[in-house]
Every structure is written in C-alpha cells, then in structure tokens.
C-alpha positions in Angstrom: 9.0 32.2 -44.0 11.0 32.0 -40.7 13.5 30.5 -42.1 14.4 32.7 -44.6 13.8 35.8 -42.8 16.8 34.8 -40.8 18.9 33.9 -43.4 18.6 37.4 -44.9 19.2 38.9 -41.7 22.1 36.7 -41.0 24.0 37.2 -44.0 23.4 41.3 -43.9 24.3 41.0 -40.8 27.6 39.3 -41.0 28.0 41.7 -44.3 28.0 44.7 -41.8 31.0 44.6 -39.8 32.9 43.5 -42.8 32.5 47.5 -44.0 31.9 48.6 -40.7 36.0 49.6 -40.3 35.9 51.3 -44.1 32.7 53.5 -43.5 33.3 56.9 -43.9 30.7 59.9 -43.3 30.7 62.8 -46.1 29.3 65.9 -44.9 29.0 68.8 -47.6 30.0 71.9 -46.1 30.0 74.3 -48.8 28.9 74.6 -53.0 29.9 76.7 -55.3 27.6 77.4 -58.4 29.5 81.0 -59.4 31.3 79.3 -62.4 28.0 77.4 -63.5 27.7 75.0 -65.2 30.8 73.9 -63.3 30.2 73.6 -59.7 32.4 73.4 -56.8 31.8 71.5 -53.5 33.9 71.4 -50.4 33.2 67.8 -48.3 34.3 67.1 -44.8 35.2 63.3 -44.9 35.2 61.8 -41.2 35.6 57.6 -40.2 33.6 56.2 -37.7 35.1 57.9 -34.8 34.8 61.0 -36.1 38.5 62.1 -37.1 39.3 63.2 -40.4 40.2 60.8 -43.3 42.1 61.2 -46.7 40.2 59.7 -49.6 42.2 58.8 -52.9 41.0 61.0 -55.9 39.9 58.1 -57.2 37.8 57.0 -54.9 35.3 59.9 -54.8 32.3 59.8 -57.7 29.5 62.0 -58.8 26.7 61.4 -60.0 23.2 63.0 -61.5 20.2 62.0 -62.7 21.6 58.3 -62.8 24.8 59.4 -64.8 28.5 59.8 -63.3 29.8 62.6 -64.1 33.5 63.2 -64.7 34.6 65.0 -61.6 38.2 66.7 -60.2 39.0 65.7 -56.5 41.7 67.7 -54.7 43.0 66.9 -50.7 43.2 70.1 -48.9 45.6 68.5 -47.1 48.0 67.6 -49.9 47.1 70.8 -52.0 45.4 73.7 -50.4 46.9 75.8 -47.5 44.5 77.5 -45.3 44.5 81.1 -44.3 42.3 81.5 -41.2 41.4 84.1 -38.8 40.8 83.8 -35.4 38.3 86.5 -33.5 39.0 86.4 -30.2 35.8 87.8 -27.5 37.7 89.6 -25.1 34.7 91.7 -23.6 34.5 92.0 -19.9 32.1 89.1 -19.8 35.4 87.0 -20.8 37.8 88.1 -17.7 39.5 85.1 -15.6 39.0 81.6 -16.8 37.4 81.8 -19.7 40.0 84.3 -21.2 42.7 81.9 -20.4 41.3 78.9 -21.7 40.4 80.7 -24.9 44.1 81.5 -25.1 45.3 77.7 -24.1 42.6 76.4 -27.4 43.5 79.1 -29.7 47.4 78.0 -28.9 46.3 74.1 -29.6 44.6 75.1 -32.8 47.5 77.0 -34.3 50.0 73.8 -32.8 47.8 72.0 -35.4 48.1 74.1 -38.4 50.6 72.3 -41.1 53.7 74.7 -42.8 52.1 76.3 -45.1 48.8 77.7 -43.3 48.5 81.1 -42.3 47.0 82.6 -39.3 45.8 86.2 -37.8 44.3 87.0 -34.5 41.5 89.8 -34.1 40.6 91.3 -30.8 36.9 91.3 -30.1 36.1 93.9 -27.2 34.2 97.8 -27.8 36.5 97.9 -31.2 37.8 95.7 -33.1 41.8 95.3 -33.1 44.0 94.0 -35.7 46.0 91.9 -33.2 48.5 89.9 -36.0 48.0 89.9 -39.6 48.3 87.1 -41.7 51.8 84.8 -40.9 52.7 81.7 -41.0 54.5 82.5 -37.7 52.4 80.9 -35.5 53.9 80.7 -32.3 53.8 85.1 -32.6 50.0 84.7 -32.9 49.9 82.7 -30.2 52.0 84.8 -28.1 49.7 87.9 -29.2 46.9 86.1 -28.1 48.1 85.7 -24.3 48.8 89.1 -24.0 45.0 90.1 -24.4 43.0 91.7 -21.3 39.4 91.3 -21.0 37.6 94.7 -21.0 35.0 96.8 -23.1 31.9 95.6 -24.7 31.2 93.3 -27.9 31.6 94.7 -31.7 31.5 91.0 -33.0 30.2 92.3 -36.3 32.9 95.0 -36.7 35.5 92.4 -36.1 34.1 89.5 -38.4 34.7 92.2 -40.7 37.4 93.5 -39.9 38.7 89.8 -40.4 37.1 89.2 -43.6 39.3 92.7 -45.1 42.6 90.5 -43.7 41.6 87.9 -46.1 40.6 89.9 -48.9 44.0 92.1 -48.4 46.2 89.2 -47.6 44.8 85.9 -48.7 46.3 83.7 -51.3 44.3 82.7 -54.1 44.6 79.1 -53.9 44.2 79.0 -50.6 41.1 78.2 -48.6 39.7 80.9 -46.3 38.0 81.1 -42.8 37.4 82.5 -40.2 36.7 81.6 -36.4 35.0 83.3 -33.9 34.5 82.9 -29.9 32.1 84.8 -28.4 30.2 84.6 -25.4 27.6 87.3 -25.7 25.4 89.3 -28.1 26.5 92.3 -30.2 26.4 95.7 -28.3 28.7 98.0 -29.8 29.0 97.6 -33.5 29.2 99.6 -36.8 28.4 97.0 -39.2 25.1 95.6 -39.7 24.6 91.8 -40.5 23.5 93.2 -44.1 26.7 95.2 -44.4 28.7 91.3 -43.7 26.8 89.2 -45.8 29.1 90.0 -48.5 32.0 89.8 -47.0 31.4 86.5 -45.4 29.5 84.8 -48.5 32.7 83.2 -50.4 34.4 82.0 -47.1 33.4 80.0 -43.7 32.6 81.7 -40.6 32.7 79.3 -37.9 31.3 80.4 -34.6 32.0 78.8 -30.7 29.2 79.7 -28.8 30.7 80.1 -25.3 28.5 80.0 -21.9 24.9 80.0 -21.0 23.5 83.0 -22.6 25.1 83.9 -26.3 23.2 85.3 -29.4 22.5 81.7 -30.7 19.9 82.8 -33.4 22.3 86.2 -34.6 25.2 83.2 -34.4 23.5 80.7 -36.6 22.3 83.6 -39.0 26.2 84.7 -39.3 27.3 81.4 -39.7 24.6 80.7 -42.5 25.3 83.4 -44.5 28.9 82.7 -45.3 30.1 79.2 -47.4 30.0 76.0 -45.4 30.1 77.7 -41.6 29.0 76.1 -38.4 28.0 77.3 -34.9 29.4 74.9 -31.7 27.9 75.8 -28.3 30.5 75.4 -25.6 28.5 75.7 -22.2 31.8 75.7 -20.1 35.4 77.1 -21.4 36.9 73.9 -20.6 35.4 72.3 -23.3 36.6 74.9 -25.9 40.5 73.5 -26.3 38.7 70.0 -27.6 36.3 72.0 -29.7 39.0 74.2 -31.1 41.3 71.3 -31.6 38.3 69.4 -33.5 38.0 72.9 -35.9 41.7 72.3 -36.8 41.2 69.0 -38.1 38.4 69.9 -40.1 40.1 72.9 -41.7 42.6 70.7 -43.0 41.2 67.3 -43.7 38.6 69.2 -46.3 37.8 67.5 -49.9 37.3 69.3 -53.3 35.1 68.2 -55.7 34.4 70.4 -59.2 32.5 68.9 -61.9 30.5 70.2 -64.8 26.5 70.4 -65.7 25.3 69.1 -69.2 23.3 71.2 -70.8 20.5 69.0 -71.1 20.6 69.0 -67.3 19.3 72.4 -66.7 16.7 72.8 -64.2 15.2 74.4 -60.9 17.5 72.6 -58.9 19.3 68.6 -59.2 19.9 66.2 -56.7 23.4 65.4 -57.1 24.7 62.4 -55.0 28.5 61.7 -53.9 29.5 58.5 -53.6 32.9 57.3 -51.8 33.8 53.9 -53.2 36.8 51.6 -52.5 37.5 48.2 -54.1 34.1 48.3 -55.7 32.0 48.9 -52.8 30.6 51.8 -50.9 31.8 52.8 -48.2 30.3 56.7 -48.1 27.3 58.6 -49.5 25.6 61.9 -49.2 23.2 63.8 -51.2 22.0 67.2 -51.8 19.7 69.4 -53.5 21.3 72.3 -55.5 19.1 75.3 -57.2 20.2 75.7 -60.5 19.2 78.1 -63.4 16.1 77.6 -65.1 15.8 76.7 -69.0 13.6 78.4 -71.3 11.4 75.5 -72.3 11.1 76.4 -76.2 14.9 76.9 -77.0 16.9 75.7 -74.5 18.8 78.8 -74.0 19.6 80.6 -70.9 17.6 83.5 -69.8 19.4 86.8 -69.6 17.4 88.1 -66.8 18.6 84.9 -65.1 20.1 85.8 -61.1 23.7 85.4 -60.6 24.3 82.2 -58.9 25.1 82.0 -55.7 26.9 79.9 -52.7 24.5 77.9 -51.4 25.4 77.6 -47.3 25.7 74.7 -45.9 23.0 74.7 -43.8 20.5 74.6 -46.7 22.1 71.2 -47.5 20.3 68.0 -47.8 22.8 65.1 -46.6 21.8 61.7 -45.7 24.4 59.4 -44.2 26.2 56.4 -45.9 24.1 54.1 -47.6 26.4 50.8 -47.0 27.1 51.6 -43.7 23.6 52.5 -42.3 21.3 51.1 -44.4 22.5 47.6 -44.0 22.4 47.2 -40.2 18.4 49.0 -40.6 17.4 46.1 -42.9 19.0 43.8 -41.0 17.3 45.1 -37.7 14.0 44.9 -39.3 14.4 41.4 -40.7 15.7 40.7 -37.8 12.4 41.9 -36.0 10.3 40.4 -38.8 12.0 36.9 -38.4 11.5 36.9 -33.8 7.8 37.7 -34.4 7.3 35.0 -37.0 9.0 32.5 -35.0 7.2 33.2 -31.9 3.9 33.6 -33.8 4.6 30.2 -35.1 4.9 28.9 -31.7 2.3 30.3 -30.5 0.4 29.2 -33.7 1.0 25.8 -32.9 0.4 25.6 -29.0 -2.8 27.3 -29.5 -3.9 25.0 -31.8 -2.6 21.9 -29.8 -4.5 23.3 -27.0 -7.6 23.4 -28.6 -7.4 20.0 -30.2 -5.3 16.7 -29.2 -3.7 14.3 -27.6 -1.0 14.1 -24.5 2.7 13.8 -25.8 5.7 12.8 -24.2 7.1 13.9 -21.4 3.5 15.9 -20.3 1.8 16.3 -17.2 -1.6 14.9 -16.4 -3.3 18.1 -15.6 -2.3 19.6 -19.2 -4.4 20.3 -21.9 -5.4 17.5 -24.4 -2.8 18.1 -27.8 -3.0 18.1 -31.1 -1.6 14.8 -32.7 -0.5 16.6 -35.9 3.0 16.8 -37.1 3.4 20.5 -37.0 2.9 21.0 -33.4 4.7 18.2 -32.1 7.9 19.9 -34.4 7.4 22.9 -32.9 6.9 21.7 -29.2 10.4 19.7 -29.8 12.1 22.7 -31.5 11.1 25.0 -28.2 12.0 21.7 -25.9 15.3 21.7 -27.8 15.7 25.5 -27.6 15.4 25.3 -23.7 17.1 22.1 -23.1 19.9 23.5 -25.2 20.0 26.6 -22.4 19.9 24.8 -19.5 22.9 22.3 -20.7 25.3 25.7 -21.7 24.2 27.8 -18.1 23.9 24.2 -16.3 20.5 25.5 -14.3 16.9 23.2 -14.2 13.7 24.8 -14.3 12.5 26.1 -11.3 10.1 23.4 -9.0 7.7 26.4 -8.4 7.4 26.6 -12.1 5.2 23.9 -12.5 2.8 25.0 -9.3 2.7 28.5 -11.4 1.4 26.9 -14.7 -1.3 24.7 -12.5 -2.1 28.1 -10.6 -2.6 29.8 -14.5 -4.5 27.1 -15.9 -1.6 26.0 -17.9 -1.7 28.5 -21.3 -1.0 26.9 -24.7 -0.7 23.4 -22.4 3.1 24.7 -21.5 5.1 22.8 -18.6 8.1 24.3 -17.4 10.9 23.6 -19.8 8.3 24.7 -22.7 7.6 28.2 -21.0 11.5 28.1 -20.4 11.8 28.0 -24.3 9.0 30.2 -25.1 10.5 33.1 -22.5 14.3 32.5 -24.5 11.8 33.1 -28.3 10.3 36.0 -26.8 13.1 37.5 -25.2 15.0 37.2 -28.8 12.1 38.6 -30.5 11.4 41.8 -28.3 15.8 42.7 -28.3 15.3 42.5 -31.9 12.3 44.4 -32.3 13.6 46.9 -30.4 17.1 47.0 -31.8 15.1 47.3 -35.4 13.1 50.4 -34.0 16.3 51.9 -32.5 18.0 51.8 -36.1 15.1 53.0 -37.7 14.8 55.9 -35.5 18.5 56.8 -35.7 19.5 56.1 -32.6 23.2 56.2 -31.6 25.1 53.2 -30.3 24.0 53.8 -27.0 20.4 54.4 -27.7 20.4 51.0 -29.8 22.2 49.1 -26.9 19.9 50.4 -24.2 16.7 49.5 -26.8 18.3 46.1 -26.9 18.1 45.8 -23.2 15.0 46.9 -22.9 13.9 44.3 -25.2 15.5 41.4 -23.6 14.0 42.4 -20.0 11.0 42.8 -21.3 10.9 39.8 -23.1 11.9 37.7 -19.9 9.2 39.4 -18.1 6.3 39.4 -20.4 5.9 35.7 -19.7 5.5 36.0 -16.1 2.8 39.1 -16.3 1.0 36.8 -18.6 0.6 33.9 -16.0 0.2 36.3 -13.7 -2.6 38.0 -15.2 -4.1 34.4 -16.2 -3.4 33.1 -12.6 -5.7 36.2 -11.5 -8.3 35.9 -13.9 -8.6 32.0 -12.8 -8.9 33.0 -9.1 -11.6 35.2 -9.5 -13.8 32.8 -11.6 -12.8 30.2 -9.1 -14.3 32.5 -6.2 -17.5 33.4 -8.2 -18.2 29.8 -9.1 -17.5 28.5 -5.6 -20.9 29.5 -3.8 -22.7 27.5 -6.5 -20.6 24.6 -6.4 -21.2 24.5 -2.3 -25.1 24.5 -2.8 -25.0 22.1 -5.5 -22.4 19.7 -3.6 -24.7 20.4 -0.2 -27.8 18.9 -2.0 -26.1 15.7 -3.3 -24.6 14.9 -0.3 -27.9 15.3 1.5 -30.2 13.7 -1.3 -27.5 10.6 -0.3 -24.5 10.1 -2.5 -21.4 10.0 -0.8 -18.6 13.2 -1.7 -16.9 11.8 -4.4 -20.0 11.1 -5.9 -21.2 14.8 -5.7 -18.2 15.6 -6.8 -18.5 13.6 -10.2 -21.5 15.0 -10.6 -21.1 18.1 -9.8 -17.8 18.3 -12.2 -19.8 16.7 -15.3 -23.0 19.4 -15.0 -20.4 22.5 -14.9 -17.4 23.9 -17.3 -15.1 26.1 -15.6 -11.7 26.6 -13.9 -12.8 25.2 -10.5 -14.8 22.4 -12.3 -11.1 21.3 -13.7 -9.5 21.1 -10.4 -12.1 18.9 -9.3 -12.2 16.7 -12.1 -7.9 16.4 -11.4 -9.0 15.8 -7.7 -10.6 12.5 -8.7 -8.7 11.5 -11.2 -5.5 11.7 -8.2 -7.7 9.7 -6.0 -8.6 7.5 -8.7 -4.9 6.7 -9.2 -4.4 5.9 -5.7 -3.6 9.3 -3.7 -4.1 9.7 -0.6 -7.4 11.6 0.5 -5.6 14.1 2.5 -2.8 14.6 0.2 -5.3 15.2 -3.1 -7.6 18.0 -1.3 -4.3 19.3 0.2 -3.2 18.9 -3.5 -6.3 21.5 -4.9 -5.5 24.2 -2.3 -2.0 24.7 -3.6 -3.2 24.3 -7.5 -6.2 26.8 -6.5 -4.5 29.4 -4.1 -8.1 30.9 -3.3 -8.0 31.4 0.5 -12.0 30.3 0.1 -11.0 26.9 -1.1 -8.2 26.6 1.4 -10.6 27.1 4.1 -13.4 24.3 2.4 -10.3 21.8 2.6 -9.2 22.0 5.8 -13.2 21.9 6.7 -13.5 18.7 4.7 -10.2 17.6 6.4 -11.5 18.0 9.7 -14.9 16.7 9.4 -13.5 13.6 8.2 -11.2 13.5 10.7 -13.5 14.3 13.8 -16.6 12.3 12.3 -18.7 15.6 11.3 -21.2 15.1 8.6 -20.0 16.1 5.3 -23.5 17.6 4.5 -23.5 20.2 7.8 -19.4 21.3 7.0 -20.3 22.0 3.1 -23.4 24.0 4.1 -21.8 26.1 7.2 -18.9 26.7 4.5 -21.4 28.2 1.5 -22.8 30.4 3.9 -19.5 31.7 5.1 -18.7 32.1 1.5 -21.5 34.1 0.6 -21.3 36.2 3.4 -17.5 36.6 2.7 -18.4 37.8 -0.9 -21.1 40.2 0.7 -18.3 42.1 2.9 -16.0 41.9 0.0 -18.5 44.1 -2.3 -19.5 46.2 0.5 -15.6 47.1 0.8 -15.6 47.9 -3.0 -18.3 50.2 -2.9 -16.8 52.0 -0.2 -13.7 52.5 -2.0 -15.6 53.4 -4.7 -15.8 57.2 -4.1 -12.0 57.6 -3.6 -11.6 56.2 -6.9 -13.8 58.1 -8.7 -11.9 61.4 -7.4 -9.4 61.2 -10.2 -11.6 61.0 -13.2 -13.8 63.6 -11.7 -11.1 66.4 -10.8 -9.2 65.7 -13.9 -12.0 65.3 -16.6 -15.0 66.6 -15.1 -14.6 70.0 -13.4 -12.4 71.4 -16.0 -15.4 70.7 -18.4 -17.9 72.3 -16.0 -15.5 75.4 -15.1 -15.5 75.8 -19.2 -19.0 75.9 -18.8 -19.7 77.8 -16.3 -17.1 80.4 -16.6 -16.5 80.7 -20.3 -19.0 83.2 -21.0 -17.4 85.7 -18.2 -13.8 85.7 -19.7 -14.9 88.2 -23.1 -16.6 90.4 -20.2 -13.7 90.5 -18.0 -11.7 91.2 -20.9 -13.4 94.0 -21.9 -13.7 95.3 -18.4 -9.8 95.4 -18.3 -9.0 96.6 -22.0 -11.5 99.5 -20.7 -9.5 100.4 -17.4 -6.3 100.2 -19.2 
C-alpha cells in the first residue's frame, strides 16, 4: 500500500510542474443576462505572477450541465477599447502628500492605456466637477489632475453620478465602460442617494480605491456591488496608489468577453456554468459560477409573462473556484504524500513493535537490546531503515553521536532501537510530518509562504519528536527505578544477611521481580559473567540508570569493597537513606500543591462561585438602574 501511494504521489507531483508555467486564473468580473437566453460574461485572466494574460478564443470553453455550448470569445485588448472616468477625491483631507501621490498614480494609469482608449476626470469635493471630458488625449487629462487642489467636503455619490452621465453622453457603444473612484472618507455633501445611483452604474464597472485608515468601506462595497464587476481595493497609505492604479489599468485592458446561448430545455431558477481554459488538450484554468435565470412553467414550458426582467449580476455574487488542473493536483499529491509517509511510519513502528515483543537478536544489535522477531518482514523493515540511515550518513559524512547509545539505554531501548536505527526512524518521521503539514496547508488553501512554513514546521517537529519520546521514556523509567529501589534494597539486605553473596543476592532479586531496575541488574550480572571488572560494571549501571539514588548506592558498594566494610550494613544504610529522601520529596511536593491549585481555583472555581453568588442580584440591580433613569 505504501509503495502504491508513493508511486501515485510521485506521478502527480511530477505532472504538476509541467503545467505550472501555463496555469492561469479565471475570475468572472461581470455577467449580463439582459439579452437572455444569450448570456455575456467578462473574464479577468491572469497568470501565476498575477499579470493579465490574453488567451486565444479557441482556448475558452463553456460547459453547462455536462454539455459544451458554442461560445463567442473576444479579447478586450484586441477588439474593444475602454472608456474610463477617473473620480479623484480632492477634499480637505487629501491635502499634501495624498493628493500628490494620487495625481502621480493617475498619470501612471493613463500612460498604460491604449491608443483607442478614452479617459475623463471628475473632481470630488463639496460638489462634483467635470474637470476633463472623455478624450484620447491622455496627457491633457494627466495635466488637469496635477492642477487640482484639496479643499471642501466629500460629495462621493454626486461625483459618481456625474461620471456615469459623462459615459452615457459621450461613451462609445462598442467600448467597455468603467469608473475609477479614489476617496479617503465618507460621503458628507451629496444630493444623490445610493438608490438614485444604482441604475446609473448597473451596466458598467465601478472600481473603488479606499485610501487611508478610515474610509467608509461598507458604503464603498455596496457601491461596487451595485455595478457590473466592481471591486474595492484598500490602500492604507498613498505610497501604494501607483501600484494599485497600474494593476487596475492592466485589468481593464486585459478582460476577455465570452458570449453563449442557453438552450430552451435548460431553463431553471439558476444554472451552474463552468468556463474552462484548455491548451493543447490540457486544462490550464477553470472557474465556476451560478447564474440566476427566469423560471420555466412546468406544464407548458413557456416563459411566464410576469417574469421579472433579467438583471446584471454583480461580481461579488459570483461563485468562483480555483483552477482544477493547477491546484487540485498539488492537493491530491499532498494528501497522497501524507498518506504514504504515515503508512511508512506505521509500517516501521509495527515492525519494531512486533520485534520488541517476540524475537531474537539480529546482526549489529547491542547485547542489551530486547529480543527481536525472526520474521522476514521485521528484518526487512530494520534493514530498510538502517539503509536509509546509512545512506544519509554517507551523504552528510556524519556518524551517530556516541551519546545516542547511552540515551537509548536510559530510555530502555524503545522498540529495540540502536543509534543507527534511531537516525533512520527520525528521517522517516521528518518526511512523514513534513508531507502531512504540506498536505494540510494545501487543503486549507494556504499560499506559497504558508505551505513552505508548514513543511518547515513538519521538518522541525519530525526531528524533535523522537528526542521528546526518548526523554519522556527516560523520565518514566527513572521514576519506576526510584519507586522500586527501596524494596529492592530491603530484599538485597535480607539475602546478604541470610548468607548469600552480593552476586547471588542480585540474581535472586532479579529472578523474582520485573521492571526497569531488575532489567539493569540482569545486565550487570551478564557483564560480570563476561569478565567485565566489577567496578566498571557498577559504574555502567549508574550511568544507564542516571538516578542519584542508584549512583549513591553504587558509590557505597564500591567504598565498602575498598574499605572492607560489610556489604549488608552498607545496603541497610542505603535503604534507610532512600526512604528518608523519598519522604522528603513527598513533603516537598505537598508544600507546592497549594501553589499549583491556585490557578485552577482562580480560573475555574471562582468564576462559577461568583455567578452563583452574584447572579441573582444582577436583575435586581438592572431594574434599580432602569428606575433611576
């Protein structure tokens, strides 16, 4: 299963870059159903860098209910000029740098228009003023903008209405019409209401640039939504206006028009339309939208006479989805990569867990490792993991840390790992968590920085996770050793005083009990049987346990051997000292308990008590204040 998932993820991951250079993003900026059943869409097509892209008409397809409709596609850059009216706020709040930056941005915008495009300028102050009528002389419009001065209030709706009337009077039928509004405040002086303004902007786009920290965003969004494909762009500072106006100029000139006709049998309250960009047989862009349509009479199929007139649907009502070919593939690849990595981790842990429960040692395994299963799958798993670690070590020219073996000993050799296998497991976990974080970031729709940060987090977490597990296992093992030590010392004392030697007493105790301390005693006896010096074997015991009580016991035994003191007396003294220290540790924990209880009492218990005690008084206090008012 892991191999199949890995192959699928690899194929998808390799297939995605082949399309990455050609993927485009389609956004429906306006929908016109006034000539129903003929529908006209306006698409904004952009590339991976966000810049507009002009597609060949043959590359656009329209699909409804699984059927491809015949569509007429025209590029605005080639076929349709633009008539745009610039509404520039010159109220008193724009004085100084904001107005200077705004006029410079207007000049940059005009420089990007085509030779057939026309522009006009409306000043926005206490009253709206037609500064320059529609003309192809862009230089004169830019010069008129530089002569504006800031003063007065803000008659926003009057200025937009004046711009719309200019387009009605001087606009060309074949041109696409737009109004660009720049304002930094609220409407304070208009005689025109938003309701009066709506029919004037319904069939043209109104793009609003909201400057500063306190524009009337709600009113501006309603204004853009009432138009056909309008947008609202925030500009916290005037320094950003130049870039915003440049992007708006490219957007106006690079829209693509799509016209198609619904079949009679497709009438319904609403229809889902899918627009696809296809190049050389591969889908490079896709968007989906829902268009409200007139309702068919069920029994006759005729159009009802009382059906409301079709309306232009604002862009904010569109339901768009990202390109399937360019974004769904990384999503599926991320999910498959995550599943593959998790399957590999589960496979490795299962093999190690089975080996740790059943089996015999295999090659290059320390003596202290738990017996491992002889099964072929377990051995293959270990060889695979060791091979991964070996390859990484050769690539980086590094070796496992000498302290890693001691750390694994102190943790009790979880899963029977040795340092090389620990490195292999760490690499597998790093890859698994990185792939899982990558897949999660793609699923939630994060951008490139978010995906990279998520993958980096997965690498860091995967690298640290084995260390955390080893530390937790070490702490739990040391706690078990401390708890078993007093009883073990009592049993050793009884055995020694009964006549057994120290080695015999240790063997008797290790056979009668189970636990981390008795496993270490067994290893101590094995080292003594193999000829290791007693002093070295005892020091090894203290290092593996890393418990102060065990270290003091080993030092006492070594001193008793050197000084000739009876080992029974030394063990008895150590047992008494261990019990004393355990009692002192319990008393210290008891003294810290009130401090630890303070936080849950304050955060959880006190609020509930206040609600119970003061809650009944709240309605009465509220009534008293109401009466006082």
